[in-house]
LUMLOVEX-317150 format. One line per 5 residues: their letters; for each residue x, y, z of N, C-alpha, C, O, CB. Coordinates in Angstrom, 3 decimals. Glycine has a CB too. Layout:
BEGIN
a> X Y Z X Y Z X Y Z X Y Z X Y Z; ...
***
This chain:
BEGIN
mqkrs> -82.698 16.636 33.157 -81.412 16.635 33.002 -81.056 15.408 32.317 -80.424 15.211 31.279 -80.764 16.816 34.205; -81.700 14.513 33.276 -81.301 13.031 32.754 -81.470 12.745 31.372 -80.545 12.346 30.665 -82.089 11.970 33.418; -82.913 12.988 30.870 -83.453 12.862 29.598 -82.218 13.570 28.604 -81.748 12.999 27.620 -85.025 13.634 29.545; -81.929 14.528 28.941 -81.128 15.353 28.046 -79.694 14.516 27.823 -79.176 14.374 26.715 -80.904 16.919 28.739; -79.145 13.986 29.072 -77.792 13.234 28.877 -78.198 12.065 28.163 -77.441 11.734 27.251 -76.983 12.829 30.251
krila> -79.223 11.352 28.359 -79.556 9.993 27.451 -79.582 10.240 26.024 -79.277 9.386 25.191 -80.994 9.351 27.775; -80.107 11.922 25.638 -80.096 11.904 24.302 -78.905 12.350 23.540 -78.707 12.253 22.329 -81.088 12.576 23.940; -78.095 12.889 24.526 -76.603 13.230 24.138 -75.750 11.823 23.825 -75.023 11.556 22.867 -75.838 14.105 25.481; -76.129 10.992 25.043 -75.501 9.698 24.764 -75.663 9.115 23.499 -74.759 8.810 22.722 -75.916 8.789 25.624; -77.199 8.941 23.296 -77.739 8.064 22.020 -77.285 8.767 20.995 -76.984 8.026 20.059 -79.338 7.845 21.838
atlaa> -77.057 10.247 20.719 -76.449 10.858 19.540 -74.942 10.505 19.159 -74.449 10.313 18.047 -76.539 12.297 19.739; -74.405 10.479 20.335 -72.862 10.068 20.404 -72.729 8.670 19.920 -71.886 8.412 19.060 -72.231 10.150 21.929; -73.384 7.892 20.336 -73.332 6.460 20.257 -73.585 6.245 18.480 -72.946 5.435 17.808 -74.638 5.698 21.390; -74.529 7.057 18.005 -75.039 6.748 16.773 -73.972 7.548 15.762 -73.811 7.076 14.637 -76.662 7.206 16.666; -73.389 8.511 16.074 -72.344 9.183 15.299 -71.009 8.030 15.412 -70.385 7.679 14.411 -71.996 10.859 16.024
agvla> -70.748 7.596 16.604 -69.725 6.578 16.460 -69.801 5.531 15.427 -68.956 5.220 14.588 -69.629 5.943 17.606; -70.892 5.081 15.630 -71.217 3.892 14.637 -71.161 4.250 13.212 -70.620 3.490 12.408 -72.626 3.325 14.872; -71.773 5.538 12.799 -71.673 5.870 11.432 -70.340 5.901 10.842 -70.031 5.511 9.717 -72.248 7.069 11.230; -69.313 6.599 12.063 -67.987 6.537 11.390 -67.391 5.401 11.458 -66.480 5.255 10.643 -67.107 7.402 11.828; -67.646 4.364 12.306 -67.070 2.857 12.225 -67.609 2.217 11.064 -66.868 1.494 10.397 -67.441 1.931 13.496
aagta> -68.695 2.373 10.766 -69.495 2.079 9.338 -68.554 2.383 8.181 -68.041 1.579 7.402 -70.910 3.070 9.133; -68.437 3.657 8.226 -67.614 4.380 7.040 -66.102 3.766 6.966 -65.498 3.474 5.934 -67.508 6.132 7.339; -65.740 3.669 8.016 -64.203 3.234 8.093 -64.130 1.795 7.810 -63.037 1.385 7.420 -63.505 3.509 9.560; -65.145 0.903 7.940 -65.165 -0.320 7.736 -65.470 -0.367 5.910 -64.934 -1.161 5.136 -66.308 -1.005 8.823; -66.377 0.617 5.576 -66.511 0.316 4.133 -65.154 0.791 3.290 -64.829 0.230 2.244 -67.869 1.095 3.567
wavfs> -64.463 1.801 3.822 -63.130 2.205 3.225 -62.338 1.062 3.097 -62.007 0.662 1.981 -62.373 3.229 4.030; -61.983 0.467 4.174 -61.095 -0.677 4.268 -61.631 -1.729 3.210 -60.741 -2.267 2.551 -61.063 -1.277 5.795; -62.582 -2.011 3.007 -63.198 -3.065 2.211 -62.740 -2.834 0.708 -62.509 -3.772 -0.055 -64.825 -3.038 2.372; -62.635 -1.546 0.369 -62.335 -1.249 -1.183 -60.905 -0.909 -1.152 -60.530 -0.177 -2.068 -63.252 0.034 -1.893; -60.035 -1.282 -0.300 -58.618 -0.711 -0.435 -57.941 -1.785 -1.113 -58.278 -2.967 -1.038 -57.870 -0.314 0.968
rtgta> -56.771 -1.237 -1.918 -56.094 -2.484 -2.584 -54.406 -1.800 -2.394 -54.131 -0.622 -2.168 -56.750 -2.832 -4.560; -53.410 -2.994 -2.574 -52.113 -2.782 -2.528 -51.440 -3.193 -3.800 -51.916 -4.089 -4.497 -51.595 -3.419 -1.420; -50.312 -2.538 -4.125 -49.624 -3.177 -5.080 -48.055 -3.364 -4.776 -47.612 -3.024 -3.679 -49.864 -2.444 -6.296; -47.355 -3.824 -5.614 -45.826 -4.103 -5.203 -44.953 -3.559 -6.644 -45.297 -3.856 -7.788 -45.534 -6.047 -4.817; -44.016 -2.887 -6.366 -43.160 -2.364 -7.242 -41.718 -2.933 -7.013 -41.229 -2.903 -5.884 -43.233 -0.908 -7.140
natgt> -40.944 -3.521 -8.230 -39.584 -3.893 -7.769 -38.711 -3.182 -8.524 -39.196 -2.818 -9.596 -39.256 -5.322 -7.851; -37.596 -2.862 -8.331 -36.479 -2.205 -8.879 -35.317 -2.792 -8.890 -35.143 -3.392 -7.829 -36.281 -1.151 -8.358; -34.169 -2.918 -9.839 -33.133 -3.360 -9.679 -32.001 -2.192 -9.898 -31.984 -1.466 -10.892 -33.104 -4.479 -10.466; -30.979 -2.116 -8.729 -30.008 -0.855 -9.029 -28.837 -1.581 -9.510 -28.908 -2.794 -9.708 -29.609 0.184 -7.668; -27.677 -0.867 -9.729 -26.450 -1.322 -9.955 -25.437 -0.405 -9.186 -25.763 0.733 -8.849 -26.218 -1.393 -11.422
aetfn> -24.277 -0.898 -8.935 -23.165 0.011 -8.687 -22.351 0.343 -9.615 -22.264 -0.434 -10.566 -22.435 -0.372 -7.829; -21.573 1.509 -9.616 -20.761 1.928 -10.438 -19.134 1.159 -10.350 -18.659 0.930 -9.238 -20.833 3.403 -10.192; -18.500 0.862 -11.391 -17.433 0.416 -11.368 -16.375 1.174 -10.830 -16.467 2.364 -11.134 -17.248 0.075 -12.393; -15.412 0.891 -10.139 -14.304 1.881 -9.649 -12.848 0.934 -10.146 -12.539 -0.107 -9.567 -14.446 2.217 -7.649; -12.284 1.342 -10.970 -11.217 0.930 -11.484 -9.935 0.931 -10.668 -9.768 1.916 -9.949 -11.108 1.588 -12.526
svtvn> -8.950 -0.069 -10.663 -7.794 0.213 -10.017 -6.941 1.129 -10.300 -6.557 1.129 -11.470 -7.207 -0.634 -9.973; -6.386 2.153 -9.404 -5.765 3.063 -9.774 -4.343 2.802 -9.732 -3.880 2.022 -8.900 -6.148 4.043 -9.158; -3.468 3.532 -10.754 -2.091 2.916 -10.912 -1.264 3.998 -10.070 -1.562 5.191 -10.014 -1.553 2.732 -12.622; -0.170 3.394 -9.420 0.468 4.445 -8.432 1.854 4.041 -8.609 2.086 2.832 -8.585 -0.044 4.398 -6.776; 2.846 4.888 -8.789 4.332 4.775 -9.007 4.960 5.818 -7.965 4.231 6.703 -7.516 4.773 5.128 -10.639
gswlg> 6.335 5.725 -7.565 6.789 6.653 -6.618 8.142 7.050 -6.940 8.775 6.251 -7.629 6.708 6.133 -5.278; 8.709 8.101 -6.590 10.216 8.337 -6.768 10.602 9.264 -5.641 9.767 9.795 -4.908 10.613 9.000 -8.239; 11.821 9.424 -5.543 12.527 10.120 -4.261 12.916 11.439 -4.946 13.718 11.498 -5.878 13.980 9.230 -3.548; 12.245 12.553 -4.375 12.963 13.803 -4.632 14.069 14.456 -3.854 14.990 15.102 -4.352 12.109 14.651 -4.667; 13.892 14.235 -2.672 15.026 14.561 -1.742 14.669 16.013 -1.353 13.494 16.381 -1.369 16.577 14.412 -2.452
rgpgq> 15.691 16.848 -1.001 15.408 17.979 -0.238 14.936 19.261 -1.582 14.411 20.359 -1.397 16.959 18.361 0.824; 15.307 18.689 -2.758 14.896 19.465 -3.799 15.744 19.326 -5.061 16.771 18.663 -4.923 14.859 20.798 -3.359; 15.497 19.825 -6.239 16.324 19.578 -7.519 17.748 19.672 -7.153 18.171 20.679 -6.586 16.007 20.624 -8.694; 18.595 18.567 -7.479 19.971 18.372 -7.294 20.381 18.106 -5.991 21.560 17.797 -5.817 20.650 19.406 -7.726; 19.574 18.175 -4.985 19.850 17.809 -3.629 19.132 16.674 -3.157 18.203 16.857 -2.370 19.600 18.859 -2.779
lsllp> 19.467 15.410 -3.569 18.839 14.320 -3.408 19.005 13.515 -1.822 18.186 12.795 -1.252 19.323 13.540 -4.574; 20.384 13.943 -1.379 20.931 13.333 -0.203 20.377 13.905 1.127 19.979 15.070 1.102 22.405 13.481 -0.239; 20.317 13.276 2.169 20.016 13.916 3.377 21.259 13.985 4.604 22.016 13.028 4.767 18.764 13.153 3.875; 21.336 14.981 5.262 22.059 15.071 6.448 21.214 14.824 7.712 20.006 15.057 7.728 22.687 16.372 6.498; 21.846 14.375 8.701 21.121 14.089 9.843 20.238 15.538 10.263 20.797 16.632 10.348 22.223 13.553 11.025
gekgs> 18.811 15.333 10.498 18.104 16.542 10.870 17.149 16.938 9.686 16.209 17.716 9.848 19.139 17.711 11.212; 17.466 16.331 8.450 16.977 16.937 7.276 16.080 16.115 6.619 16.307 14.915 6.465 17.978 17.299 6.414; 14.823 16.801 6.116 13.583 15.900 5.437 13.730 16.036 3.916 14.211 17.019 3.352 11.947 16.472 5.896; 13.254 14.928 3.317 13.223 14.705 2.160 11.720 14.539 1.538 10.840 14.073 2.260 14.047 13.666 2.031; 11.436 14.920 0.209 10.109 14.801 -0.182 10.081 13.488 -1.135 11.110 12.986 -1.587 9.603 16.174 -0.903
vniqv> 8.750 12.983 -1.389 8.582 11.974 -2.314 7.623 12.346 -3.568 6.677 13.076 -3.275 8.066 10.806 -1.560; 7.696 12.083 -4.464 6.528 11.991 -5.747 5.819 10.871 -5.998 6.387 9.835 -6.344 7.071 12.185 -7.065; 4.555 10.954 -5.857 3.791 9.695 -6.279 2.974 10.141 -7.670 2.376 11.189 -7.914 2.668 9.158 -4.969; 3.150 9.101 -8.382 2.468 9.572 -9.762 1.324 8.612 -9.833 1.448 7.395 -9.697 3.492 9.466 -11.203; 0.139 9.277 -10.067 -1.272 8.645 -9.963 -1.838 8.738 -11.192 -1.818 9.795 -11.822 -2.214 9.282 -8.955
snpas> -2.366 7.693 -11.622 -3.214 7.626 -12.913 -4.452 6.744 -12.589 -4.382 5.645 -12.038 -2.349 6.974 -14.209; -5.707 7.415 -13.036 -6.957 6.879 -12.794 -7.359 6.251 -14.384 -7.395 7.009 -15.353 -8.034 8.130 -12.131; -7.621 4.931 -14.492 -7.768 4.537 -15.967 -9.299 4.345 -16.260 -9.677 3.706 -17.241 -6.927 3.127 -16.311; -10.206 4.957 -15.318 -11.568 4.733 -15.540 -12.288 5.284 -16.733 -12.240 6.465 -17.080 -12.179 5.161 -14.491; -12.960 4.335 -17.331 -13.725 4.754 -18.647 -15.050 5.282 -18.573 -15.833 5.412 -19.514 -13.865 3.657 -19.524
ntvna> -15.256 5.605 -17.245 -16.684 6.087 -16.784 -16.620 7.389 -16.118 -15.694 8.123 -16.465 -17.369 5.085 -15.781; -17.473 7.831 -15.180 -17.382 9.266 -14.451 -16.924 9.071 -13.367 -17.153 9.975 -12.564 -18.568 10.048 -14.229; -16.260 8.101 -12.947 -15.859 8.164 -11.621 -14.416 8.244 -11.189 -13.670 7.280 -11.361 -16.365 7.142 -11.067; -14.005 9.358 -10.638 -12.827 10.191 -10.270 -12.136 9.510 -9.086 -12.895 8.759 -8.474 -13.253 11.697 -9.899; -10.948 9.578 -8.630 -10.411 8.882 -7.519 -9.966 9.983 -6.345 -9.003 10.705 -6.603 -9.158 7.970 -8.047
rikki> -10.588 10.116 -5.172 -10.196 10.928 -4.284 -9.124 10.394 -3.318 -9.414 9.432 -2.607 -11.287 11.342 -3.672; -7.928 10.944 -3.248 -6.958 10.513 -2.282 -7.243 10.709 -0.905 -7.253 11.854 -0.453 -5.797 11.101 -2.517; -7.484 9.693 -0.163 -7.998 9.715 1.230 -6.583 9.879 2.347 -6.347 10.813 3.114 -8.937 8.155 1.485; -5.881 8.774 2.141 -4.501 8.656 2.901 -3.593 7.843 2.070 -3.835 7.032 1.176 -4.625 7.958 4.373; -2.363 8.306 2.645 -1.147 8.029 2.299 -0.307 7.537 3.321 0.107 8.307 4.188 -0.646 9.031 1.763
tpsai> 0.097 5.912 3.315 0.580 5.658 4.647 1.860 4.900 4.198 1.800 3.940 3.429 -0.493 4.804 5.672; 3.053 5.394 4.731 4.268 4.471 4.597 4.420 3.256 5.113 3.851 2.953 6.162 5.250 4.981 5.021; 5.175 2.436 4.474 5.549 1.035 5.120 6.590 1.477 6.051 7.091 2.596 5.946 6.126 -0.189 4.037; 6.995 0.497 7.115 8.178 0.773 7.846 9.251 0.536 7.185 9.287 -0.354 6.335 8.276 0.144 8.954; 10.248 1.273 7.466 11.647 1.390 6.846 12.404 0.469 7.688 12.589 0.658 8.890 12.307 2.915 6.840
lgghi> 12.835 -0.530 7.031 13.586 -1.825 7.762 14.998 -1.835 7.378 15.466 -1.162 6.460 12.955 -3.324 7.323; 15.673 -2.663 8.157 17.222 -2.795 7.806 17.572 -3.293 6.572 18.560 -2.885 5.961 17.920 -3.643 8.698; 16.640 -4.369 6.056 16.534 -4.756 4.609 16.259 -3.805 3.605 16.529 -4.117 2.445 15.594 -5.660 4.451; 15.809 -2.786 3.826 15.656 -1.519 2.910 16.867 -0.633 2.626 17.009 0.141 1.679 14.653 -0.607 3.517; 17.761 -0.910 3.686 19.160 -0.119 3.734 20.432 -0.936 2.899 20.792 -2.106 3.029 19.629 0.056 5.465
tggtd> 20.870 -0.054 2.156 22.014 -0.397 1.323 23.281 0.598 1.877 23.057 1.746 2.261 21.607 -0.144 -0.367; 24.349 0.127 1.867 25.556 1.115 2.376 25.813 1.059 3.894 25.468 0.094 4.576 25.211 2.698 2.031; 26.383 2.050 4.343 26.467 2.344 5.830 27.107 1.062 6.476 27.322 0.118 5.716 24.947 2.682 6.499; 27.402 0.947 7.684 27.814 0.052 8.464 26.934 -0.627 9.321 27.300 -1.626 9.940 28.663 0.517 9.065; 25.731 -0.132 9.410 24.785 -0.731 10.456 23.308 -0.432 10.026 22.676 0.518 10.487 25.079 -0.096 11.963
agyca> 22.877 -1.195 9.234 21.639 -1.106 8.419 20.357 -0.982 9.568 19.535 -0.083 9.393 21.512 -2.560 7.358; 20.241 -1.715 10.500 19.222 -1.753 11.637 19.300 -0.592 12.095 18.265 0.067 12.201 19.380 -2.725 12.723; 20.690 0.009 12.525 20.450 1.341 13.359 20.134 2.389 12.462 19.408 3.306 12.847 21.690 1.810 14.218; 20.555 2.367 11.402 20.187 3.442 10.242 18.648 3.470 9.842 18.052 4.521 9.606 21.041 3.084 8.842; 18.098 2.280 9.793 16.539 2.057 9.639 15.888 2.698 10.733 14.842 3.295 10.481 16.091 0.531 9.628
smlsa> 16.384 2.679 12.087 15.758 3.257 13.183 16.068 4.795 13.214 15.513 5.533 14.028 16.207 2.544 14.454; 16.902 5.210 12.370 17.019 6.779 12.208 16.310 7.353 11.343 16.362 8.575 11.205 18.206 7.233 11.897; 15.483 6.543 10.571 14.700 7.303 9.365 13.247 7.074 9.714 12.857 5.966 10.082 15.047 6.679 7.742; 12.516 8.027 9.611 11.064 8.039 9.856 10.160 8.533 8.784 10.429 9.670 8.397 10.807 8.815 10.986; 9.227 7.990 8.258 8.277 8.544 7.317 6.951 8.839 7.870 6.426 8.251 8.816 8.114 7.666 6.218
vtyep> 6.472 9.786 7.205 4.999 10.587 7.699 3.733 9.816 6.982 3.826 9.334 5.853 4.960 12.438 7.115; 2.595 9.766 7.742 1.291 9.536 6.992 0.540 10.836 6.559 0.452 11.780 7.346 0.331 8.703 7.889; 0.083 10.876 5.503 -0.644 12.014 4.960 -2.333 11.356 4.983 -2.674 10.275 4.503 0.049 12.472 3.242; -3.138 12.266 5.619 -4.493 12.032 5.662 -5.462 13.341 5.229 -6.066 14.017 6.062 -4.765 11.557 7.087; -5.495 13.545 3.969 -6.257 14.810 3.451 -7.571 14.197 3.543 -8.406 15.095 3.430 -5.861 15.423 1.867
gttgp> -8.182 12.943 3.715 -9.619 12.750 3.904 -10.584 13.300 2.937 -10.239 13.283 1.756 -9.961 13.260 5.103; -11.792 13.808 3.256 -12.743 14.093 2.232 -12.278 15.453 1.669 -12.961 15.906 0.750 -14.254 14.110 2.786; -11.283 16.124 2.060 -10.876 17.076 1.064 -9.691 16.873 0.352 -9.087 17.791 -0.204 -10.774 18.246 1.588; -9.317 15.637 0.349 -8.136 15.362 -0.372 -8.224 15.568 -2.025 -9.315 15.656 -2.588 -7.769 13.921 -0.016; -7.055 15.628 -2.685 -7.130 15.845 -4.184 -7.814 14.969 -4.909 -7.719 13.798 -4.542 -5.945 15.877 -4.768
viand> -8.610 15.244 -6.020 -9.280 14.079 -6.854 -8.426 14.068 -8.134 -7.927 15.050 -8.684 -10.987 14.339 -7.220; -8.350 12.793 -8.501 -7.608 12.287 -9.787 -8.620 12.176 -10.860 -9.644 11.522 -10.659 -6.871 10.836 -9.590; -8.415 12.738 -11.920 -9.710 12.700 -12.981 -9.471 11.241 -13.557 -8.394 10.648 -13.488 -9.685 14.050 -14.379; -10.606 10.759 -14.123 -10.758 9.503 -14.818 -10.110 9.641 -16.232 -10.783 9.331 -17.215 -12.286 9.102 -14.910; -8.976 10.041 -16.359 -8.369 10.453 -17.992 -7.217 9.616 -18.282 -6.581 9.771 -19.324 -7.782 12.133 -18.191
nqlnn> -6.873 8.614 -17.293 -5.532 7.994 -17.497 -4.326 8.721 -17.715 -3.328 8.189 -18.201 -5.588 7.224 -18.499; -4.390 10.083 -17.325 -3.238 10.700 -17.361 -2.400 10.764 -16.028 -2.963 10.703 -14.935 -3.517 11.928 -17.845; -0.846 10.907 -16.173 -0.164 10.877 -14.890 -0.384 12.167 -14.188 -0.259 13.275 -14.710 1.318 10.607 -15.050; -0.727 11.924 -12.948 -0.625 13.201 -11.951 0.270 13.219 -10.809 0.221 12.334 -9.955 -1.890 13.465 -11.338; 1.003 14.091 -10.761 2.294 14.042 -9.803 1.643 14.596 -8.344 0.998 15.631 -8.176 3.730 15.175 -10.445
vklqd> 1.974 13.694 -7.460 1.384 14.103 -5.887 2.738 14.367 -5.306 3.552 13.449 -5.404 0.420 12.751 -4.893; 3.106 15.466 -4.724 4.388 15.582 -3.942 4.145 15.340 -2.408 3.267 15.964 -1.813 5.033 17.034 -4.163; 4.866 14.513 -1.850 4.573 14.321 -0.366 5.870 15.207 0.352 7.016 14.812 0.565 4.553 12.489 0.094; 5.308 16.441 0.621 6.299 17.327 1.086 6.961 16.881 2.593 6.181 16.724 3.532 5.605 18.763 1.135; 8.302 16.698 2.776 8.930 16.552 3.808 8.351 15.050 4.443 7.945 14.912 5.597 8.749 17.863 4.650
avllq> 8.406 14.115 3.545 8.150 12.548 3.738 8.806 11.704 4.532 8.284 10.938 5.342 8.279 11.922 2.693; 10.100 11.849 4.283 11.087 11.252 5.304 12.078 12.128 6.105 12.479 13.191 5.630 11.912 10.310 4.603; 12.461 11.698 7.285 13.188 12.397 8.132 14.449 11.481 8.420 14.247 10.298 8.693 12.349 12.790 9.359; 15.561 11.907 8.377 16.849 11.277 8.852 16.941 12.039 10.338 17.080 13.260 10.420 18.288 11.598 7.712; 16.868 11.379 11.213 16.941 11.763 12.657 18.289 12.631 12.907 19.330 12.334 12.323 16.928 10.389 13.607
laade> 18.214 13.643 13.747 19.223 14.484 14.029 20.536 13.517 14.769 21.749 13.678 14.639 18.564 15.704 15.001; 19.828 12.532 15.532 20.633 11.698 16.136 21.717 10.838 15.375 22.818 10.597 15.869 19.833 10.949 16.768; 21.314 10.398 14.136 22.065 9.649 13.214 23.451 9.843 13.250 23.803 11.012 13.410 21.654 9.879 11.983; 24.277 9.044 13.149 25.797 9.113 13.373 26.503 8.536 12.066 25.855 7.986 11.176 26.256 8.215 14.745; 27.797 8.696 12.027 28.571 8.136 10.855 28.156 6.805 10.305 28.447 6.487 9.152 29.965 8.006 11.223
rcsgi> 27.539 6.089 11.041 27.238 4.448 10.549 26.181 4.555 9.507 25.900 3.560 8.839 26.613 3.338 11.861; 25.475 5.879 9.291 24.810 6.166 8.147 25.041 6.871 7.161 24.182 7.181 6.335 24.003 6.483 8.342; 26.543 7.301 7.114 26.878 7.882 6.043 26.872 7.280 4.766 27.455 6.201 4.652 27.881 8.285 6.241; 26.305 7.793 3.763 26.146 7.142 2.380 25.206 6.219 2.150 25.275 5.542 1.124 27.219 6.535 1.990; 24.246 6.054 3.004 23.245 4.847 2.862 22.413 5.348 1.683 22.389 6.493 1.231 22.256 4.509 4.296
sfats> 21.685 4.198 1.241 20.542 4.370 0.413 19.455 3.696 1.128 19.675 2.672 1.774 20.733 3.831 -1.002; 18.295 4.223 1.042 17.118 3.486 1.541 15.908 3.469 0.687 15.650 4.428 -0.041 16.733 4.014 2.796; 15.187 2.461 0.746 13.940 2.389 0.037 12.770 2.511 0.821 12.700 1.982 1.930 13.848 1.229 -0.650; 11.609 3.337 0.202 10.399 3.581 1.133 9.258 3.009 0.010 9.460 2.910 -1.200 10.179 5.440 1.704; 8.131 2.693 0.658 7.159 2.077 0.079 5.839 2.788 0.660 5.738 3.011 1.866 7.289 0.569 0.312
wtvef> 4.931 3.099 -0.169 3.745 4.009 0.182 2.506 3.417 -0.278 2.464 3.084 -1.462 3.864 5.416 -0.436; 1.298 3.193 0.591 0.168 2.652 0.157 -0.643 3.953 0.276 -0.612 4.813 1.156 -0.328 1.357 0.959; -1.494 3.852 -1.027 -2.473 5.126 -1.155 -3.875 4.512 -1.172 -4.271 3.589 -1.884 -2.212 6.087 -2.609; -4.492 5.149 -0.326 -5.930 4.771 -0.295 -6.824 5.800 -1.015 -6.727 7.015 -0.844 -6.404 4.619 1.172; -7.842 5.102 -1.966 -8.551 6.065 -2.814 -10.120 5.761 -2.303 -10.607 4.855 -1.626 -8.243 5.789 -4.579
eatrd> -10.669 6.934 -2.940 -12.321 6.636 -2.566 -12.997 7.236 -3.996 -12.672 8.256 -4.604 -13.013 7.667 -0.885; -13.936 6.355 -4.287 -14.883 7.054 -5.751 -15.613 8.011 -5.354 -16.316 8.130 -4.351 -16.005 6.092 -6.567; -15.327 8.921 -6.503 -16.167 10.346 -6.270 -16.540 10.834 -7.596 -16.002 10.446 -8.633 -15.275 11.591 -5.493; -17.438 11.658 -7.533 -17.886 12.367 -9.063 -17.633 13.766 -8.840 -18.090 14.546 -9.676 -19.619 12.181 -9.583; -16.864 14.311 -7.679 -16.272 15.321 -7.520 -15.338 15.853 -8.691 -14.703 15.011 -9.326 -15.703 15.116 -6.431
gatsg> -15.222 17.129 -9.000 -14.329 17.408 -10.070 -12.869 17.453 -9.768 -12.550 17.759 -8.619 -14.689 18.610 -10.627; -11.925 17.185 -10.654 -10.569 16.775 -10.560 -9.939 18.094 -10.173 -10.277 19.180 -10.644 -9.975 16.100 -11.909; -8.823 17.866 -9.112 -8.014 18.620 -8.614 -7.077 19.409 -9.873 -6.461 18.630 -10.600 -7.278 17.755 -7.611; -6.951 20.700 -10.133 -6.237 21.136 -10.989 -5.015 21.727 -10.604 -5.041 22.384 -9.563 -6.886 21.834 -11.619; -3.760 21.619 -11.329 -2.617 22.155 -10.809 -1.841 21.517 -10.126 -2.155 20.343 -9.927 -2.794 23.025 -10.215
pivln> -0.598 22.012 -9.534 0.388 20.895 -8.670 -0.571 20.346 -7.373 -1.522 20.939 -6.865 2.035 21.786 -7.942; -0.092 19.220 -7.060 -0.501 18.435 -5.977 0.367 18.390 -5.110 1.379 17.751 -5.401 -0.835 17.258 -6.238; 0.301 18.957 -3.926 1.486 19.084 -2.859 0.643 18.757 -1.563 -0.332 19.426 -1.219 2.317 20.752 -2.791; 1.143 17.612 -0.856 0.636 17.138 0.494 1.260 17.635 1.319 2.441 17.605 0.974 0.630 15.864 0.789; 1.090 18.261 2.592 1.867 18.527 3.425 1.761 17.524 4.813 0.628 17.080 5.002 1.665 19.900 3.586
p> 2.519 17.228 5.533 2.198 16.430 6.725 1.336 17.238 7.889 1.013 16.664 8.929 3.584 15.920 7.326
***
């Protein structure tokens, strides 16, 4: 039995030696190479944005306490490549007393106005790269609080909106664009 074990051990060691030698021979003939590649990033041009007050609807520009008014944002994407612009977020600036004209207490009236943030995110409307004006209606964008009193009667107020875009090759949104809060 011991002779048989010694033969098995000798055969195993011999096979291991052959495998080690084969592995060593393969490693001696290997080669490596290096490939370099330079990439570029697409240009995402500035998008033009303008705004206008729509109020409660055609011919109904002014608000009473408790009413909401809409804003129209006109967006144009002047890109001359294949990059469209997706609207990710539209954020209002705070309405301050310096933005109020008329009335008897601008600071109070500013506190009675609130504006809404719109966050369509990854499903937001896409503006084509055709340099055409696209109207984006911000539905119920500004609220004159129900608690507003006669100090705010006859005021005018300015709003400002920051529009955040994302570059995309997704197809442009067709038809009217209306964002709801």
